[in-house]
C-alpha positions, 0 to 999 in steps of 0.5 A: 499500500504505497499510498498508506503514510501516516507518520506519528510519533509516540510519547511517555510523560513522566511526572512525580505525586506532589499528593496522593493521586487516587485513581480509577480501575482505568485511568484513560478517561481521566487522563484524557478530561484532565488533558482536555480542560488544561489545553483549552486553559492554556490555549483558549484565548475567546474564553467561550464555553463551546467552541462551534460558535467562535471565530476561532473555531477552525484556527485553534490548537485546541480545536484542532487536537480536542474538537478536530473539526473538518476543514470547511471545504472538505469533500470527506465527512461533509455531513459530520462535525468533527473528524478524529482526534489527532492523538491517543492517550494511553494510560500506563497498564501497570500504574497502581490506583493509589499514588503516593506522594513522592512516587512516580506515574506516566502516562503515554500519547501518540500523535499523528501526521500534523498533530506533532507541530502542537506537541509543546502545547499539549506538553504544557497542557500536561504540566498545568494538568498537575496543578489541576490535580487528577482523579478523584481527590484532585491529586497534584503532580509535576512533570519530570520529564517528556520521552520519545519513543525511536529504536528505544525510548530517548529524553527530549524534555526535562524541566528548565531546558529545551524541547529536542523533538524527533520527527515523526515516522511512518511505522516500518511494516514487516512482512505478513507472517504465513503462520496464524497471526493472534490479535489481542484486544488489550483494552475494551473494543467498542465497535459500531458498524451500520448503527449496531454494537458489535457483540463478542459472538459477532466480532468477524474480520470484516467488522474489525477491518472495516472500522479500523480501514475506515479510521485510518483513511480519515487519520491520513485524509485529515492529519497529513497531506495525502489521501489514502486512495484504496479500493475499499469496496474490494477490500470490505468484500475480501475481509469478508472471507478472511475466516476467525479460527480461533474466538475467545472474546468476553465482554467487559463491563466499565462507566465512566463519569462524563464531565460534560454530560453530568451522567455515568456513562456506559463504556464497556467493551470487548477483551480477548483475542481472535485468531486468524490464518497470515495467509488470508491477511497479505492484502490487509496487513500493512493497515492492520499492523499500523491499528496497533499505534491508531487503536480502533473503536469508540473512544480511541481518544481516551486508549480504548480500542488499543490491540496487539498482534502475536504470531504462532508459526 
């Protein structure tokens, strides 16, 4: 897929708790909400409560990163008010739910394409987020550094020093394996296809690939200068023919509190794994491999829909 070009960069925020931080079982929602509030507080110059009617709506760092309206002249998603955000926040899976003062904590985030030009604002938002406080008791923290992944993790920022970012890169896609490929869903996967939520017994490769292909296509269209030129109809038809060799899935319930809607919101999704034959994945492999970085389904910006690929000969 020569037209598949979605450069990205992976970051890790290092921090230290200044007071006790009490976190929910899944911290992605808490990090995303705190990041959004802090980013708006540091870049918004009008102070309007809603972005939609703001004069700067399509020219603001916050609206681009967190609201992501499609350009006014777009030919893609013209009926939609928001495009896929240029970031994914990934909570540390090993993070304790109680972090005492003096202990370290970290959070990861991936930024796609042109979104990387705004990483200095994002980092500053994380620094201000520490003053606002994280978790149910709004425990404060201080950012102690930022690392970026190349072959290894490399420190690119220490407070008091300059930020030395590396250029975003398109991940190198390895050859498609010929043996079994195990797709492991590491955070709840919420897929909706044709207006219907996909349950465990219904998840097939067509549902997974169709949603993922659309997401990656839109990320590339809105956050790079090149659209993804694919025969989507033909690929979707081929995806229907890919068998699931083994399905080991379950539904994990999870509820988060939405400060915007002022009500609990159910955010459960599929966990577990499915096994596919590598011989049947050649046409889909680049997008499937890249999906490990983009996530898929609903709630990707808070880290949902994360999956990894494993191989069996």
